[in-house]
N, C-alpha and C positions, 0 to 999 in steps of 0.2 A: 503493499500499500503506498508505503513513504517512498520508494522508487516512483510509482508514477505520479504521486504528490509533487515531487519535486522537479520531473519531468516537464509539469504542466508549468509550475513556477519559471524553471529554466528558460519558456519561451518568451517572458516579459526581459526585455534589451536589458535593463538595470540591475536583474534580479539573475541573471545568467548563471551566475556562480553562488548563489546563495545557499548556505547548508543548514541544517536545523540543530538550532541549539537545543532546545528541548521542547516537549509534549506534555503537558501535567492536567491530570484531572483532578479539580476540587470537586468533590461531591457536596461540600457543602452551599457552595455556591451553583452546583449545577453546571460548572463550566469549564471548557476545556480552552487552556493557553497555549500559543505555540509561538514560540520564538525563533525567528529566523536572523541570519545574520548574512550580510552582503559587505560585499568590498567596492561597490558603489554608489555616487548619491543616487537616491530614486525618485519618482515625481508621485506626487497627489493622487493621479490616475493610475498609476501602476502600482500603489498602495492598496488602492479600491478592487483593483483585479485579484490582486493578491489575497485578500479578504474574501472575496466571491469563490475565489479556488479552493481557498480553506474550507470555506463553508459547504461546500460541497464534499469533503471528507469527513465532516463530524457530524454525528447523528441529530436528526432534527430535534429529538428532546432535550440537546446540551445549547446552551451559548458558545459562542467562540468569540475568543480574543487572540488577536494577531499581533504580536508586536515583531516590529524589524528593526531591525540595528546594523550601524554600519561599522564595521571590524577590519580594520587596517593592521595588521600585525609590522613590526618593522626586523629589520635584520636577522637582529640579535635575539627576538623571541624566537624567529623559524629557527635558529641557530639552534636554540635551547631546544626546541621539539624534535629535531633530528637527532641529536644526540639520546632524549629519551626514548626514539623508538630506536634507535641502536643499540639501547642498554636493555631493553625488553625484548628485543628479537635476535640480537645479534650480540651474543655476551662475549665471544672469542674477539671479535671485532672492537667490542667497546672497550677492553682492558687494552689493546694497545693504541687507541688513537690518542694524540696529543692535541694540545690548541689551537694549531696550526693547520690540523687535517682537515678542517670542515670548514669551509668559505661559500659564501650567500650573497648572491647580487638583485636587488629590485627591479623589475621590470614593468612594464605596463600593463601586462596583464596577471603578475603574479611574483614569482622568484625562480632563478635558479639557481640551482646550487651544485658542489663537488664536494666529493667526498676523497681524499687520500687513504688507500688501501695496501698494506705493505702487500708485496708480489707474491710472500707465501700463501695469504688469505683469498678465498675466491671471493668475487664481487657479485655471484648469482643470486640474483632475487634484492640485493640491498635497496637498490632505487626503487624498485616499484614496490617493497614494503613501506619504505620512507615515505614515498609519495601518498599512497592511500593513507599515512598515518597524518600526515600534515592536512589532508582534506576533511578530514574528521574535526581540525581543529580550528582550521582558516579559511577563508574565501581564496577564490584567485586560481591560478594555472601554477603547478610546482613542474619543473623539468631538473632533473639530478643527471649527474653522470658520474662514474667512479673511475679513478686515476689510480696507475701503481706509484706507491713509494718505493724509493729506492733504498730505505731504511730498511735495516736486518734485524733477525729477530735479537740479535746481542748486542743492538742499541737500545732495547726496551728499557725501561727504569723498572728492575724489578724489585718489589718492595718487601724486605725481609719479614718474615711473620714474626709478632711479637705476642706474648700474652700479657694482657693486665693484671696486677696484681690484686688479689682479693682482699676486701677491707670491710670487716664486718662495723656496722655503724651500731653503738650502744643504745639501747633502749631506753628511755626518760621516764622516771615515776617522781610523783610526788608523795608526801606523807598526808594522810587522809587525818581531818581534824573534825573531833567532837562526833567519835563514830558512837552510832546506838543501834543495836540490835531491833531490825523489824519483824524478820523472819528468817535469816541465818542462823548459824549454828556457831559460827567462830568468829573473833575480831579481826577485822582487816587494817592493816595499818599502812599500806603503800598501795596507790592506784597509778597505772600505765597513763602516759599522754594519751589521749586519743589521736593524735596525729599521728603517734607511733605504732598505732595499732597495725600493722600489715603483715601480720604472720600467724600462721597457724598455732593454737597452742588449748590443751583442756581444760585449764587454769587459767584465767584472766579477771584482774579487777580494774574496773574504771569507776570514776567517780565525776559528777556532774551535774549541772543542773537541768531540770527537766524544761524544753521549750515547747514539745507536744507529748502529748498520749493521749493514746486511743483505744479503747476496748472494743475488740472484734469476736466475732465466732466462726467456728468451725466444726464440721463433722469426723469424728476420730472412724478410725478402722472400724470399730463395735458400732458404728453408726450413732453412737451418742453425740450430742451437742454439746461443745467444750466453749471455752473462753480463751483467749489470748492478747496481750496487749503490745502496740506498737507505740515505741519509746524512742523519740529525738532529746540524745543527751548533749550537752554543752561544756566542755570544761576549759575553755579561753586558748585554746591550742587548735581544736577542730571541732566537727559538730558529727553526730554520729547515730542511723537508727537502729534500735536494738528490738530483739522482739523477748517476749517471756510471756510461759503459759502458765495458767494459775494454777495455783492448789485451793483446794475447798476450804481449806482450816484456815487459809491467810487471804484469801481473795477479797473480804472487807477492808481489810488493811489497806492492800495495793487499790482498790477502790478509792479509798479517800487521798490518795494522792494528787495533786495538780500540778498544773503549770508553775514553776517558780521554785517548786520544792526542789532540794540538794539532795541527792540519793548515790548509794554506792551499790553497784552492780557487780557479781562475782559469776561467772559462766565461764562460755570456751567460743573461740573462734574457730571457723572453719572455712573451707571452700565449697562453695555452692552455685553452679554452673559459670565456672570462671571468676566468682566475686568472693570475697571474705564475707562472710556475715556474722552475728555474735547474737549468741543466744545468753540469757541471762537466766541461771537457777534460783539465785537466791538476790532479794531486793533488800537492804537496810538503808538507814540513814548516816549521813555523814556529807563533809564539807570539803572541798580545796584548800589550799594555805590560807591565811586571811592575806589581801592584797598582794596574791598569786601575780606573778609575773614570770612566765614561761622562758626557761635557760634556753638559750640558743642550742638548738640541735646540729651535734657533728655532721659533716655531711662525707659524704665519700670522696676521696681524693679526684682531682679531676683525671681522667685515662690516660696514661701515656701515648697510647694509640689509640689510632681508628682501627676498628675491629671487622665493621661490615660497609658501613656508608663513608666514603672519604670526600672530602670537597673537591670541588674543581676550581682552578683558574677562572677570571671572570674577566674582561674587559667589554664595557659598554660604548660599543662605537657610535651608538646614536645619542649618546648623553653629552657630545660637544657640540651637536648643532641642534637640537630640540628646543631648546629654550633660548632667549634671547640675551638672557643674564647667565653666563657661565663662570660667574665668580662663585667661590668656595667661602660662604660665611666661617668665619673666624673661630665660632663656636664648633664648628665641626672639626676642625683641626686637632690632631693629636688623640683624639677620640673613636673607638669601634662601636660600632652598632651591628647588632643582627635583626635584619627586618624579617619577620616570619610570617606565614599565615599556615593553617590547618584545613584538612577535609578530615570530616569525624562522620559516624554512623549516625549521630541525632544530636539533639542540643542540650543535653542534663549534662551541666559541667559540676554537679555537687554531687557528689557520693550518698549524702545524706537524704537525697531525695528518690534514692531508688538507684539502680544500675548506672552505674558511671557509663558515658558514652565511649566510644573508642575511638581513637586516632587511625584514619586508613592512608593520609598522605601528610607529607610536610615537606612545606620549599620555604626556603631560606636564603637570603644573600647577606654577604657581609659586606658593610660599608665601612672602609677605613677612610680617614681626611676626606669626606666628602665623596668620595667616588665608590662604585660598586667594583667589588674588587673578587671574589668567592662567591658559589653558589653550593647550596646543600640541598638533595632533593632527595626521595626516597616514599616509596609506597610501603605501608605497612598491612600485615594480615591482620583483620579484626578478630578471627577465628570466631566469627558469626557470619551468618547471611546478610547481605546489603538489602536494603528493602526499595524498593522501584521507587519510591521518591527520592532517595537518595542517588540512585544511579542516572535517573533522569535528571536531577539538579545538578551533579557534578561532572558527569561522563564518564565516571569511573566504575568498573562493571567487575564482578567475581573473577573473571578470569585475569584481571590486572592486578588483583591482589591476593591471591589464592597462593603462589608461588613466592610472595614479598617475605621478608621477614617479620617475625614477632617484635611487639615495642620494646622486649626485655633487651634484645638485640641491638634496635636502633636508638633507644632514648639515651646511654651511655656515650655514643657517637656525638649524638644532637647536644649533648651537655657539654662535651668538649668543644664544640664547635661554636657554644655560645660564651665559654669562658672569658672572662673580661670584658665582657662586652655588655652596654646598655641593650635591651631588648626592645624592639618596637612592632606594632603592628596594628590594624584597626578594627576597634573595638577588641584590643588585647587585654585590658583590664577584666572585663565581664565575660571573655570567654575563652580567647587561645590562651592566653597564660594559665588559667584554670586548668587545661589539660595537661598541659606540659610540665606543669608545677607536680600534679599529683599522679602523673606516669613515674616521672625523674624519681620523686618522691619514694613512692611504692619500691623504688631499686636502690635507695640510700643517696640520690643526688640530690641535694638541697640549692634551690635556687636563690641566690640574695635578689628580693625583689626590687629592681631597678627597671622600669620600663616607662615609656613613653606611647602614646594611644594618640592615633593621628586622628581618631575620631574627635575629641573634644577640642583638638588643637584646630582640626577643619573649622567646627563649631565657632570658635573664637575668632580666627582670622578671615574667614569665609562668608558672602553671604548666598545662600542655595537655596533652592528648593527643598532638597534632603541632603544629606550627606551620606549617601550609600557611595561604596567604593566607587563603583563607575561612575557616580554624578561628578564626584570629586573628579576624577581620571578625563571626563569629558573638559571640564574646566581647564585643565593644563594642557588638552589636545593630546591625550593619551588613550590610543585604542589596547583591549587586550582582549584574551580568552576568559573571560570571567568563571568563576566557581572551578576553577583550579588553583590547586595550593602555590604552585611553582610560578604561573603566570598572577598570580593576586599578589606575592610577595615581591615579586619583581616591579609592579605599577606602584605598590604601598611605598617601596624602597624610593622610586621617582618621587612620587607625591611629598614624602616626608622631606624630603632635602628643597624641595620648591618652597615647603610651608615653613620651612626654617629660614629660607631665604628672605621670605616675608617677614618673618617675626624677629629675623638677627639676634636670636639668643634660643638657647635651650629652653624647654616649659620644666617646671617642677617634675621631678620623678615621682611616679605614684606608686 
């Protein structure tokens, strides 16, 4: 169906290279939204004709909403996509590539590219596969060719295998104040920090203030209706939701608990469907130390070596002529920033709200002295099925993440990439940082919270109808493939530099 639909769309002169960005069904609004990307300016008449064509492919009982956007990548964005395609489909070729082995030239209809391949490797199918990959992301025509390199295998830089030294992060605890038995059988004196509770154990003691408490019912294996409690606890280091199954002899005491009470819970932590959950066996009264200030957690040291994902040198060939003001603000000199973006399985960035969603892609760029100098990109296997909504939104499929490394392998490398840098992102404070902080902390790597969020920065400096990433990009004349982490990170890096040029100083770190 999509092939027939595009064939009709391509009959319109200025939409002849259009690609489908997404097709999303909103059942609540009973509407299908189709996004098209085109590389040419189109007329209002062509837009109306495209709406009419689209309407013919949508069932009558759904409303139809067509969004057409002009998307024109630059040479560096195409080059990055070529590297991504080779990494996914030609791993042997990927490890032999050097920075100068791929060249890209813009043409009137699209782009020409050349891949320099060692003579010992076969070029069969490389350009066909890369071109197909490019057409899924960008509009326009792409013509590629492979040329033979005189470089021999003995000239390859072979990195020595290294093993990072294991380091056990100590678990922090505090002394429980004014302990009083409610239903337990023994006095508890020490409680583990909730933020450190990322391990399995048959006996764990935690202490905190109740933020939410709800009694719920369930039917046991003997078809008897029983009650249990879902409790949200906060100890000033983290918030955690725990489960407690009631006993007949103490149920009235538990029912008397309310939001604001400080309790001690003794129970166990165990893995369930890939996530840790805490089940309380006993609940008693107790308090955190008076004027409790959590001690700073010791982080695992920055890994000595990259183990799975290694950054790549990056030269932004468009940086010199994209904007009229090419001077680097003084406040960017002598500083290093990592601008990053994530794609995830959903929007839940708080483990206390249920199962934390998972990262499926990281895209990051290092900005040194005001210039983009390195890139870091990888898919991550979420070890769960992707929803249709996420596949449609991001274009990331099951096949793209199925062979990717798990977060346990990726996050140490990302922590190393970010070491000594200020983290930057769009809506990073409320979303992206929470994910990397959570998944790095679960492995013992503790980020120092030094972040700059381009969302409030843009709201402070610009007057726009909204402050979505693509709206701000349009303001600065930047076009890109939205909802892919590496492309969003690249554009955010450019936007960050331009916003600092306007402000002429760095904002306060969040």
